[in-house]
N, C-alpha and C positions, 0 to 999 in steps of 0.2 A: 389489344387494349382492355382496359378495365373500367368498369364503372365507378364514377365518382359519386354519384347519387342517383337514385331512381325514385319515382313515386307518382301519385296522382295529383294533379293540379286543375282547376278550372281554367278554361281557356275561352276568351270571347271571340266569337267568329267575326271575320272582316265585314261580311256582307250584311247579314240580319241582325249582328251584334247581340246574338244570343250566348249564353254561357253553356259550355259543353265540357264534360269531364274526360280528360285526356291523360294517358300514361306517358311520362317523361323519363329519358334515360339522359344522363349527362355523362360523357366518356372522358376519359384521361386526356385525350388529344384535343378537347375543347368542344366537340360535336355536342349539341343539344338536339335530341331527335324525339319527337312525339308521335305517338300512336293512338289509335282508337280505343285500344284496351291493353290489358296487361300482357296478352298473349303476342303482341308485337307482329301481328299479320299485316294490318293496314297502317301503312305510313301516312301521316297527316302531313308533317312538314319536318324542316331540320334547319338548324341555324348553327353556324361554326362561330363560336363565341369570340375567338382571337380574330377572326376575319371580319365578320359582318357586323358584330355589336360595338356600337359606339357609346352607348350610356345604358345604365342599369338604374331603374328607379323603384322606390318602395314606398309604401303607404302614402302619405299626403303629397309626395313628390310626383305621383302619378297623375297624368293629365288626360283630360277628355273622356273619362270613364267612370262609372260608379261601380261599386262592389255588387255581387248579386245579393239577392234578398236574404236576410239572416246572417250575412258576413260584415265584418267590421273593415274599416278602410285600411287599418295596419296589416291586414292580410293581402294587400294588392302588391303586384309586382309587374313592371312594365320593362320589356327589352326594346330598346331603339336601335335600328338597324341603319348601316350606311345608305340603303337604297330607299329610306323613308318609311319603310315598313315597321309597324310596331306591333309588339306581341303583348296582349294584356292578360295577365294571369291573376288567379286568386288561390292562395294556399288555405288548407283546412284551418289553420291558427296562426297567430302572430309569430309564434315560435318556429312553426314549419316554414312561414315565409322568410324569417331571419336565416334559418339554416339553408335554404334555396339561395337566398341573396348571397352568402357567403361562399357557397360552392360556385355559383355562376360568376362572381366577381373573381374568384381564384380562376377559374377557367378563362377569364378575358385576359388576366395579366401575367399568369404562368405560362412560360415557353418550354416547349421541348424541341429539340432539334430533329427535324426530318431526316431519317436515315440513321439515327443514333440509336444504339441499343437500349438506351434509357427510355425512349418512346414506347418500345414494345415490351419492357419489363413490367409485368403486373405488381412486383413487390417494390417498385421505386417509388418515391414520394416527391412530387414536386413543391417547390415553394419559392417565395419571393427572393429577390436578391438580397445578400445582407446589407445592412445599413452601413457598414465599413469594409474596407479592404484590409487585410493583414499584409504587412510588408516585411521583407527579410531585413535582418540587421545588416547595417552597411559594411562594407568591407574596411579592414584597418587602415587603408590609405586615405580615407576620407578624414581621419583624425591627424593628419600631419602638421597641423597649425598649432600645436601645443595645448590643445584641450584634452581633458580626459575623455575616455571612450564612453559613449552613451550606449547602454545595453538595450534601450528601446527601439523603435523604429521610426525612421523618417519617411514622410510621404514624398513620393517623387516630385520634381519640379516639372510643371506643365499643367494641363488642364485636369481638373478634378471631376470625378463622376459622381453626381447626386441623383439619388432614386426617390422620386415622389411617392405618396402613398398609394397611387393608382398604378405604380410599376413604372412609369415613364422615366427615362433616363435623360438627364440634362448634363452637358458638359460645362463647367464654369472655368474661367481662367484661374490660375494660381494666384491667391490673394496676397502672398508675401513674397514678392521677387527678392532675390538676394541683395540686401542693401549695404553689406561691408565693403571696405576697400581691399579686402583680401580676394584672390583669384577664386573663381567658382569652384567648389568642391567637383572632383571627377565624377 
């Protein structure tokens, strides 16, 4: 596994609500692990972003807590987990907060397949699914109705897959069923 991002963040404790400086490591498999210090000897906690995180809030979206003294609200970051736990964080600056937000959001939505070599390849770069799918040019028998051959690509008949900005896939019924009086193309 490879680090995606590492660094210091302030974390608010759950019981006394005090701010404590922790070292955070975000791994390419989506695990966010935080320690007492940079030496990584004392593990504080860990969150698997793809499994446990259901929401990520920044700045004014953060609820029920205030930034530590001397920090702006736009430095705040909040991780909301499925079990109801929230992890309140504060970055050194608004830019650092944005960098952590992007890295954590990518860790939530990008998937690697367990057991695939890609998950263990340190040079691999994961990304969101493409906004479109490339289709192969149809075979010549599709054009048996006297129409000129089209060199572009046709989408398949059936449900279309649409990806939302958060990476969620939605299947939609094909919007334009074959309306002609000719038989369906093969």
